N, C-alpha and C positions, 0 to 999 in steps of 0.2 A: 341355382339361385343367384349367386354372385354376390358382391359387396353391397351393403345396405345404401350406400351413397349413390348407387345407380338406381334405386326403387323411387319412383316419381312420388308416391304416397307417403313415404317415410319422412318423419321429421328431420331425418339425418341426411336427406338427399343433398346432392352436390349443389352448391350455391354458384350459379352460373356467372362467370366474369369476376367472382371475388375469390375463388379458390379453383384448384385444378387437381388431377390425379397425377401423382408421382410414381411411375411404374415400379412395382415391387422388384423386377428383374434388373432395375437400373439403380445401383447403390450410390451414384455420384451425387444427385441433388441433395440428398438427407442422410448420407452415410448408412442408407438402408433402414433408417428409423420410421418414415412416414409414408402413408399412401395418399393422403390428401393435405395439401398445404395451401396457405393464402398467396395471392398474387402481390399484395402490397400492404404496407402499413403506413399509417400517419405518425409522424414524429413529433413530439413536444418536449422542449428543453426549457425548464423554468428555472432561471437563476434566482436565489433567494433575494426577496424584494424587488424583483423586476418583472416587467410583462413576459409571458411565454413566447417562444419562438418556434416556428413550425417547419416542417420539412416532410419529405416523402421517401420511403425505402421500398424499392422495386426489386423482385427476384430476378437474378441474373443468370440463373442455371445451377449455381451452387450455394448462393446465399442472398439475403436481402441486405442492399446497400443503399445508402443515401448520405444526405448531409443536413444537419441542422445546427444553427448557431455558428457556423463555420468550422464543424467538427464532424469527421467522418463516422457513420454509424454503419456496423456491419454485424449481421445476426446469421446465425446457421445451427444446423443440428449435426451432432457428432457422438459417436459412441466414446463415452469417457474413458480415458487411458487408466485412470485409477478406479472408477466405479464399474466400468463394464456396462453402464446403463446408457440410454439415449438422453442426451442433455441438450438443451436449448442454450446456445452461449451467445451474448451480445458484448461486442466491444465498441467502445466510444472514444474517439480521439486517440486511438490506438491502445487503450487501456481496457482490459477486461473488466466489465462492471456487473455481469450477470451470468450465472450458470445453474440452471435448475433442470431437474429430470421430471418425468411424467409423476412419480411418487411425490413430487414437491408441488404438484398441482399444475404442471405444464401440459400443453396439448397440442398435437401437430396441426389441427385445423384452425386453431385460433391461439397464438402464443402471446397475445396481448398482455402487457404487464408493465410494471415500472420499476426503476432503481434509483437509489441515490448514488450520485457520482460526484467524484472530486477530480476535476481535469485542470490541473494548474493552469491559471490562477482562478479557475471558476468552481463554484461549489453549487449544485442544484439538483433537480430531480428530472430524469429522463423517462418519457413514457412513450410506448409504441401500441397502436391501436389498428387492429384489422380494418381495412377499408372495404366497406360493403357496397354493391350496387344493386339495382332494383331490377330483378329478373322479370323478363316479359314473356307472358304465356303465349303459346302457339295458338293459331286460329284455324278452324277448318273453312277451307274454301267452299263456297256455295255450290259452285258449278262442278268441280272436280272431286269434291269430298276428301281432298288431301289436307293434311297439316301443313301449314306454312308460317313463316315468321310474323310476328304482330305488325312490323313494318320493316322495310328494307331487308338487310340480312341481320338485324339486331337480335342478339339473345337477352340483352338487358339495357337498362338506361340509367340515369342518375338517380341515386336514393333521395337527394334533396338538392335544391339549387341555392346558391348565394347570389342575392340580388343588390344591385347598386342602383339608386334612382336619384335622378337629379332634376328638381322642379324647375319650372320657368322662371322663379325668383331666385334661382341658384341655390336653394337649400339642397341638403345632400343627406341621404339615409341609406344604410345598409341592413339587410335583414335576411333571415334564413327562410327558405320556402320548402318545407317538407312535402313530400309525396302524401295526399290524403285519401287516395282511391283504393278500392278493394284489389287485392292481388290478382284476380282474375281480368281486371279491366285495364286499360291503359292509363299511365300515371297522369296525375293532376296535381300540380305543386301549387300551393297557396301560401301567402305570407303578407305581413303588413309592418308598417313602420311610421313613425311621425317625422314628416318633413317640413321643418318649421313648425307651424301651428296647424298643420293639415294632416290627417291620417290617410296614409297611401296604402291601398290594398291592391294586391297583384294576384293573378291566377294564369296559369300556363298549363296547357294540356298537350300531349303527344298523341297524334293520330295517324292513321294510314291514308295516303292519297289513293283514291279507288283505282284510277286507270293504269297507275305503274307501281303501285305499293310503296312509294317513297315515304319516308318518315317526315311528318310535318309538324310544327308548332303552331298553337293558336292561344289566344289569351285576351286579357283585358287589364287595365289599371283604372281603378275607381270608375268602372263602366264604360271607359273608352276601349273601343276594340283595337288590338294589335294586328298588324299585317301579317298574315300567314307566311311562315319561312320554312324552307327545305333544309333538313338537316343532312349533312354528308358524313356525320359519324355518330355512333351509338353513345359512347360516354366521352367524358373529357371535352365536350363542346362548349362553345360560347355562341350566345345570340344577343342581339342589341336592337332596340326599336327607337324612334323619335316619334312622338305622338304630335298631333296637330296643334296642340297648345304649348309645344317646346318641351314637354317631359321627355326626359331620356331615361331608358331602363335597360340595363344590362345584367345578364344572368350567365352564371358559369356553374358547371356541375361542382358541388361541393364534395370534393374527394377526400378532402382532408380538414381544412379549417376556413371558415369564411375571412377570419382576419389573418392576413399572411404578411402585413406590412413589416414585422419585426425581423422577418427571415431574409437572408441575402438573397433569396429568389423570391421577389415581391409577388409576382403573379405568373411568371413564367413566360413562353411564347407558344404560339399554336403550331408546333411541329405536327405534321400529318402523321397518324399513326395506323398501323395495321395490326391484325390478329391472325395467327395460324396455328397449326397443331404443334409446331415447334416452340412458339412463342404465344402460349395461351393468355399471358399478361399484357401482350402487345409489344410493339417495336416502333421506333421512329423510322419513318420511310425516307429514302433518299430524295432530295429536292433538286430538280433539274434548273439549270440557269443558262442564260445565253448573254454574249456581249455584243453591243451595238456600238461600233467606232468606224464610222464611214472613212474610207481612205486610209485606214490603219491596218497593220498586220494583225490586230486583235479582232478585227470586225467578223462577227459570225462564229466566233469560237463558243462552243457549247459543251457542257460538262454537267455534273450534278455534284452536290454537297452530300456527303453520306455522314448522318449524325452518329456520334458514339452513344453509348447508353447513358441516359441522364442520371445524375446522381442527386438531383433534387427537382422537386416538382411543385408548382403553385397552382393558384387557383384556375388558371387557363392553359395549363400544359407544362411540359418539361423545360427546365433550364439547362438545354443542352448546347453542344457545340458540334461543329463539323470540321475535322481536320483540313488543313491547308490544301488546296488543289493548285497545281502548275498550270497555268493557262496559255503560256506561250512567251515570246520575246516582244517587247515593245520598242518600236523603231525610235531612234533619236540621233542627235548630231553631236559632234565633239569637235571642239576648235583644236586645230594642230598648226604648228609652225610650218612654212613652207621655206625649206633651206635656200638662202641666197636671194630671198625676196622680203620685202619689207611689209609683208602682211600675213594673214593667217586664214586657213581655209576651213569650211565644215567639211567634216567627214562622216560618213554614216556609222552609227553604233547602235547596240541594243542592250536591253536590260530585261532580265526575267521578271515575270509578274506572277504572284501567287495570291490566291483569294481564299479567305476562311470565313465561314458564317458562324456567328455565336449568338447567344441569348444571354447576356451577362449584364446588361443595363438596367438599373433600377427604375429609371424614368422613361416613358414613352417619348418618341420624337414629335414634338409640336403637338398637333390636336389628333394625331394618329390613334387608332384603337390601340389599347395597352398590350394586347396580346400579340400583335405583330410589330408595334412600334418600338419593342424592345430589342428586336433584331438589330445586329450591327455587322457590317461587312468590313473585314480587315483587308487591306491591299498591301501586300509586301513586295518591294522592289530591291535591287542591288545598290541603287543610289539613294541617298538621303533626300526625303520630300519634306515640304513645310507641313508641320503638324506631327512629326515624329517626336515622341517624347520619351523614347526608351523603353516603351512597353510594347507588347504583342500578344497575339492570341495563345492560348494554351496549346503547347506543343509546336508553336510557329518557330521556325529556324531563327537563331539569334544572329546569323549571318545577313539577315535581311533588315531592311527598314520598314516598319509597319505603321500604317495611317489608317485610323478607324473612321467609318461613314455610316451615318444614320439613313434609313429609307426616307426617299422623298414622298412616297405613297404606298400603302400596302392594304391588304385586306386578309382575313382569316379563312373564309369559308367560299370558294376554296383559297388556299394560301397563294398570295401574289404580293410581290414587292419590287419596287424599283430604286436602285442605288445609283445616283449620280455621282461620278467620280471625277475629280480634278487634281492633277499632279503637278506641283510647282517644285522645281528643283531648289534644293538647299544645299548647294555645294559648299564644302568647307575649305576647299583648296583652289588656289588661282595661280595663273602664270604671273611671275614677278619680274621677268624681263623679256627682252625679244618682242618680235610684232605682235604677239597674243598677250601682252601684258595686261593684268587685270580681267582676263576673260577666265570663266570657270574650267577647271581641268576635269570635270565630270560630264558624264552623258546627259544631255538634256533631251528630255522626251518630246518628240514631234506630236505624238499622239498623247497630249496632255490631258484629254477629257473623254471619258467613254462612259457608257450606262450599262449596268448589270441588271438584268431582269430575271425574277424567279417566278 
């Protein structure tokens, strides 16, 4: 017979994309305690008398980890040393705030609960709630009589959407769009809100494009039809439309909480994500990039940014970072004195260049989409450049001088961004005598400008 969670018509059947099976022969994920566990939790940290703050905890192979309110959340199962029972343990800000076993009401498949926590100097309530996705039913192909995905390769989609609508008169409203369809049909999300003095009602549906099976979105706002869009992701996606009257509608999968403004990760970035058997909850995909610097040694250099596991997630993706990548040596010139002559020469020099991609800015650059406009490119060199303020990317070498650049253009689906880099030498030492007096003693880049494209 097998476990009940494999039986399709049982109420205990596995919830696709929201939970997965932890093999009984592998004690590492849950210390041998659980067979089915959630992929992720929505975190809420509410200080007494203040608005709640939100974050997301993802399963990393042994624990659910995330950040909310600037404090680290870690949750895991273990066999208690004293009790000998399986216990669900939560630490917050490095302090254990929760330890409950199954006899106390805990469950492997859904460990959602809350705890009162005092993490100096803050006192508040910590909640963690299992994130649920909307399973998509398989369809039977009319010609082959074979079962196939509802659309694309998607097993599930968003349980609800979080919508932001800006009217032509600059009114703005945010509202939740729950799925109102039957489980056997494709999802249709609807919602409404008052934008100024006008009620705005939106409806969006997911359907399959007949000739290639791609996942498509269609919909309307107050009777105005939205252009059909192709989705490249099953969950965690963002879509936006501008209607003919100037109304702007943007929706994102509501995987945690619509209002994430209070969290350090306001809305995340659209890191592309993949899913496989080893990572059923998904993982951030490496992002390739290329440098354009005509006439310079960096021209044509190509590599990729490999994101680390994101510790926070907002409404449009993870707030991750990719460690620095060494891209080569930038050509430059250095002033040197010529012994016996009353002048100084330019001699070739070079400086190593490192690049790091992060999603850590709370404001989008200019009028760019919020989900890609929060990306920032850090450029690290061995010489001090204008704009260096003593900071740098997490994990970036402290021996380098780092300058941060916002994208000049970007898009999310598919992910693309252009970073225009200009390096201006900010040398702090100069020749004080001799024929080169007043000249900087630092390597001045010849290749002062280049473009990084992802």
